[in-house]
N, C-alpha and C positions, 0 to 999 in steps of 0.2 A: 622509798616512801610508798606506803600502801596505797591502793586506789581510794578516791574519796567517794562518800555515798551521793547517789544520783536520785532517780525518780523510778516509782514502782509504775510499769507501763500497763499492768493488769494481767489478767489470765487469759491465755490462748487455749480454748477448748479442744480446738482441731490438733492442736500439737501436744496438749497436756503438759504445759509450761507455764511457769509465771515470768513474763519478761519484766526487767529492769534495767535500769542504766547505772554505770559508775564513771568516775572521771579520772584519767591518768594525765597529770600536769594540764588540766584544762580540755582536754579532749575527751569526747564521750566515748565510752566502751559500753557496747551493748552486751547484755547478759540475760542468761536464763536458766531457771532451775526446774527440773522435772518433778511432776507431781508426787512421783514413786520416791524420788530423793527426801522431798520434803515429809512424806509420810513416815519414811524409815528414821528419819532424823527426829521427828518428833513422837513416833511410836503410836501413831494413829494411822487407821487405814479406812475409816468411814467418813471421810471429810468430803463433802458436796461442793460442786461447782462455786457455788457463790460463795463459798467459805474459803476459798484459795488464797485471797488477797489477803484476808486477815490471818491465815495461817503462814503466809510469807512474813508478815509484820511481827508475829511473835517470835519467828526464827531469824530475822533480818540480821541481827548481828553475827550469828553463826555464818549464815549463808553468805554474807559480804566479805567475811574474812577469808573464807574458802575461795571465794570468786577473785579476790586480789591474789592469794597465793597462787592459785590456778593461771591468772593472766601473767604473773612474772616467771612462771616455770616453763611456760611455753616458748617456743623459739621466737627470736626477736623479730622476724619479719612475719610472724603468723598474721592471717587476716580472720574476719568473721568474728562472730559472738563468742563469749566464754558460756559454755554450756555444762552445767553442774549435773551430775547424775548420782544415783545411788553409791556407785564405786568411788566418788570423790571424797566421801566421809569415811 
């Protein structure tokens, strides 16, 4: 069963990622996607910091589907967040 949708936590300017959560059988899975990955996915490269959450929301279905696949592809005992980068798409 794929991960379930969680919350958008917001844009982290210092790390240049949008943080979000998903759920695996009721357990929270921390996730993030780099701004470069979102720009590549959308084909835009002039997105401002205050527009990053809106960009995430436009791309949310594709991002969450890929985060779910990456979560289940990693080793069973892997810890830490699922971080999506350009090469994940």
